[in-house]
C-alpha positions as CSV (number, residue, x, y, z in Angstrom):
1,M,-52.0,29.8,25.5
2,G,-51.9,28.2,22.0
3,V,-48.1,28.1,22.0
4,A,-48.1,26.4,25.4
5,S,-50.6,23.9,24.3
6,L,-48.6,23.1,21.2
7,Y,-45.5,22.6,23.2
8,Y,-47.3,20.3,25.7
9,F,-48.8,18.3,22.8
10,R,-45.5,17.9,21.1
11,N,-43.8,16.6,24.3
12,E,-46.6,14.2,24.9
13,I,-46.3,12.8,21.4
14,K,-42.6,12.2,22.0
15,K,-43.5,10.0,24.9
16,S,-45.5,7.8,22.7
17,P,-44.4,4.1,22.6
18,I,-44.0,4.4,18.8
19,F,-40.8,6.4,19.4
20,K,-39.2,3.8,21.7
21,L,-35.8,2.8,20.3
22,K,-36.0,-0.5,18.5
23,K,-32.9,-0.5,16.3
24,I,-29.4,1.0,16.0
25,I,-28.0,1.0,12.5
26,I,-24.2,1.2,12.2
27,T,-22.5,1.5,8.8
28,D,-19.0,1.7,7.3
29,V,-17.0,-0.1,9.9
30,S,-14.4,-2.9,9.6
31,H,-12.1,-2.6,12.6
32,Y,-14.7,-3.1,15.3
33,S,-17.5,-5.6,15.9
34,F,-21.1,-4.5,16.1
35,K,-21.1,-5.7,19.7
36,D,-18.1,-3.5,20.6
37,L,-19.7,-0.4,19.1
38,I,-23.1,-1.1,20.7
39,E,-21.4,-1.1,24.1
40,R,-19.8,2.2,23.3
41,V,-23.2,3.7,22.2
42,S,-24.6,2.6,25.6
43,V,-28.2,3.7,25.5
44,E,-31.0,2.7,27.9
45,K,-33.4,0.0,26.9
46,D,-36.9,1.3,25.8
47,I,-35.7,4.9,25.8
48,S,-37.4,7.3,23.4
49,V,-35.2,8.3,20.4
50,F,-35.9,11.9,21.4
51,N,-34.2,11.4,24.7
52,I,-30.9,10.0,23.3
53,D,-27.9,12.3,23.5
54,L,-26.5,12.1,19.9
55,Q,-23.5,14.2,20.8
56,E,-22.6,11.9,23.7
57,I,-22.7,8.9,21.3
58,E,-20.4,10.7,18.9
59,K,-18.0,11.5,21.6
60,N,-17.8,7.9,22.9
61,L,-17.2,6.6,19.5
62,L,-14.5,9.1,18.6
63,D,-12.5,7.9,21.6
64,L,-11.9,4.7,19.6
65,L,-8.5,4.9,17.8
66,W,-9.6,3.7,14.4
67,I,-12.6,6.1,14.3
68,K,-12.0,9.4,12.5
69,K,-15.5,10.9,12.1
70,V,-18.9,10.0,13.4
71,R,-22.4,11.1,12.4
72,V,-25.4,10.0,14.5
73,T,-28.9,10.8,13.4
74,R,-32.5,9.9,14.5
75,V,-34.5,7.9,12.0
76,L,-38.1,8.2,13.0
77,P,-40.0,6.7,14.4
78,N,-37.7,4.3,16.3
79,K,-34.2,4.0,14.9
80,I,-30.8,5.6,15.4
81,S,-28.3,5.6,12.5
82,V,-24.6,5.7,13.2
83,S,-22.3,6.5,10.2
84,L,-18.6,6.1,10.8
85,E,-15.5,7.1,8.9
86,E,-12.5,5.0,9.9
87,Q,-8.9,6.1,9.8
88,K,-7.1,5.1,6.6
89,I,-3.4,4.1,6.9
90,K,-1.1,6.2,4.7
91,G,2.1,4.9,6.1
92,V,4.3,3.8,9.1
93,L,6.5,6.1,11.1
94,L,9.3,5.2,13.5
95,L,9.4,7.9,16.2
96,D,10.0,6.7,19.7
97,I,8.1,3.6,18.6
98,L,6.3,2.5,15.4
99,Y,3.0,4.4,14.5
100,F,0.5,4.3,11.7
101,Y,-0.3,7.7,10.3
102,N,-3.3,8.8,8.2
103,N,-3.9,11.0,5.2
104,D,-3.7,14.1,7.4
105,Y,-0.2,13.0,8.4
106,S,-1.4,12.5,12.0
107,I,-0.3,9.5,14.0
108,F,-3.3,7.7,15.4
109,L,-2.3,4.2,16.4
110,K,0.8,2.2,17.7
111,A,2.0,-0.3,15.2
112,Y,3.7,-3.6,15.9
113,P,6.5,-5.2,13.8
114,S,4.2,-8.0,12.8
115,E,1.7,-5.4,11.4
116,V,4.1,-3.4,9.2
117,K,5.8,-6.1,7.0
118,N,4.1,-4.8,3.9
119,Y,4.9,-1.1,4.6
120,V,8.0,1.0,4.1
121,I,9.1,2.5,7.4
122,Y,9.9,6.2,7.5
123,S,12.4,7.1,10.2
124,G,14.7,9.9,11.3
125,L,12.0,12.3,12.5
126,S,11.1,12.9,16.1
127,M,8.1,13.2,18.3
128,N,9.2,16.6,19.4
129,N,9.2,17.8,15.7
130,Y,5.8,16.3,15.3
131,E,4.3,18.0,18.3
132,N,6.1,21.4,18.0
133,N,6.8,22.0,14.3
134,F,4.2,19.9,12.4
135,L,4.6,21.7,9.1
136,S,8.3,21.0,9.0
137,F,7.6,17.4,10.1
138,K,5.1,17.0,7.3
139,E,7.4,18.4,4.7
140,K,10.1,16.0,5.5
141,L,7.7,13.1,5.6
142,I,6.3,14.0,2.2
143,K,9.9,14.1,0.8
144,M,10.4,10.5,2.0
145,E,7.1,9.5,0.4
146,E,8.4,11.0,-2.9
147,I,11.6,8.9,-2.5
148,N,9.4,5.8,-2.1
149,K,7.6,6.6,-5.3
150,L,10.9,7.2,-7.2
151,Y,12.3,4.0,-5.9
152,H,9.4,2.1,-7.5
153,K,10.2,3.9,-10.8
154,S,13.9,2.9,-10.5
155,K,15.7,-0.2,-11.8
156,L,16.4,-1.3,-8.2
157,N,12.7,-2.0,-7.7
158,K,12.8,-5.0,-10.0
159,E,15.2,-6.9,-7.8
160,C,15.2,-5.4,-4.3
161,L,12.6,-4.7,-1.6
162,L,12.6,-1.3,-0.1
163,S,12.4,-1.6,3.7
164,E,13.1,1.8,5.2
165,I,13.7,5.4,4.3
166,N,15.6,7.5,6.9
167,L,16.4,11.1,7.3
168,T,19.9,11.5,8.7
169,D,21.3,14.5,10.5
170,F,24.1,15.4,8.0
171,R,24.0,13.1,5.0
172,G,20.4,13.7,3.9
173,Y,18.1,10.8,3.0
174,E,19.1,7.1,3.0
175,I,17.3,3.9,2.2
176,L,17.6,0.3,3.4
177,I,16.9,-2.4,0.8
178,N,16.8,-6.2,0.9
179,C,18.0,-7.9,-2.3
180,D,18.1,-11.6,-1.4
181,S,16.3,-14.3,0.5
182,N,18.7,-14.2,3.4
183,N,17.5,-10.9,4.8
184,K,20.8,-9.2,4.1
185,Y,20.3,-5.5,3.7
186,I,22.2,-2.8,1.7
187,R,22.2,0.8,2.9
188,I,22.3,3.5,0.3
189,I,22.9,7.1,1.3
190,L,21.3,9.3,-1.4
191,G,22.0,12.7,-0.1
192,F,19.5,15.6,-0.6
193,N,18.6,15.5,-4.3
194,D,18.8,13.6,-7.7
195,F,17.3,10.6,-6.0
196,L,16.1,8.7,-9.1
197,K,19.6,9.2,-10.7
198,E,21.3,7.9,-7.6
199,L,19.0,4.9,-7.3
200,N,19.7,3.9,-10.9
201,R,23.4,4.4,-10.4
202,A,23.2,2.2,-7.3
203,K,21.8,-0.6,-9.4
204,I,24.8,-0.4,-11.7
205,I,27.2,-0.5,-8.7
206,M,25.4,-3.5,-7.3
207,N,25.7,-5.3,-10.6
208,K,29.4,-4.6,-10.7
209,S,29.8,-5.8,-7.1
210,K,27.9,-9.0,-7.9
211,E,30.3,-9.7,-10.9
212,K,33.2,-9.4,-8.4
213,K,31.3,-11.7,-6.0
214,E,31.5,-9.0,-3.3
215,N,28.9,-8.7,-0.5
216,L,28.0,-5.1,-0.8
217,E,26.8,-3.4,2.4
218,L,26.9,0.4,1.9
219,I,26.8,2.9,-1.0
220,I,27.3,6.6,-0.3
221,F,26.6,9.3,-2.8
222,N,27.3,13.1,-2.5
223,E,30.1,12.5,0.0
224,L,33.1,13.7,-2.0
225,K,33.9,16.9,-3.7
226,S,33.8,15.2,-7.1
227,Y,30.1,14.9,-7.8
228,N,30.5,11.7,-9.9
229,S,32.3,9.8,-7.2
230,V,30.7,7.3,-4.8
231,I,32.0,5.4,-1.8
232,V,31.0,1.7,-1.4
233,R,31.7,-0.7,1.5
234,V,31.7,-4.5,1.2
235,E,31.4,-7.1,3.9
236,S,35.1,-7.1,4.6
237,D,34.7,-3.5,6.0
238,E,36.8,-2.2,3.2
239,E,35.8,1.0,1.5
240,E,36.7,2.2,-1.9
241,S,35.9,5.2,-4.1
242,I,34.5,4.7,-7.5
243,D,34.4,7.4,-10.2
244,G,31.7,7.8,-12.7
């Protein structure tokens, strides 16, 4: 009898007007307005905080593309607190279309060309690889991120903007760089290793090409049996082999 009375008393207390929801507190959000999020929370007016389904609120908010984690708690007597963790962009991938990916290497949002001007685009991977062999996909993407870091340590970084890093089927990794104001790009095929060395060698080749007033289009490393040889192509579509 005592337990039943206690249960009844506790439920009656919960019905008290003091526990009617008066305020929803939302923290740590930048990609959505408070109004947008309140519409997602979608709770009845004058409802008791004890009758609010916290898990349902979390589920509704997790459906938003920029939201990674949600924690909803009751703050007695009359508030609900919503703490959000938004997705953080780690980079941009070109699969079937452009995507942003996060620190877990998961794609979470389509990206448009106007949104990725300040990012290096990673390409050459496939959605099939992402969905069916994620560990291999992640390993290749991390390798491209490492090339990006090496590029910023190289002598090329002082004069040229890195635009794209691509994984080819047979020639390994290649990069696309822009070295002038006319948006003319140079493609450099780096192969599978010694990336920093090849990047610095590319800078030397570009300097020589500039001295000859050639419009360089392509530099290919690791294509010939002679390890120290490299193929270059200038705008006239002529190719030549350079030793050393």
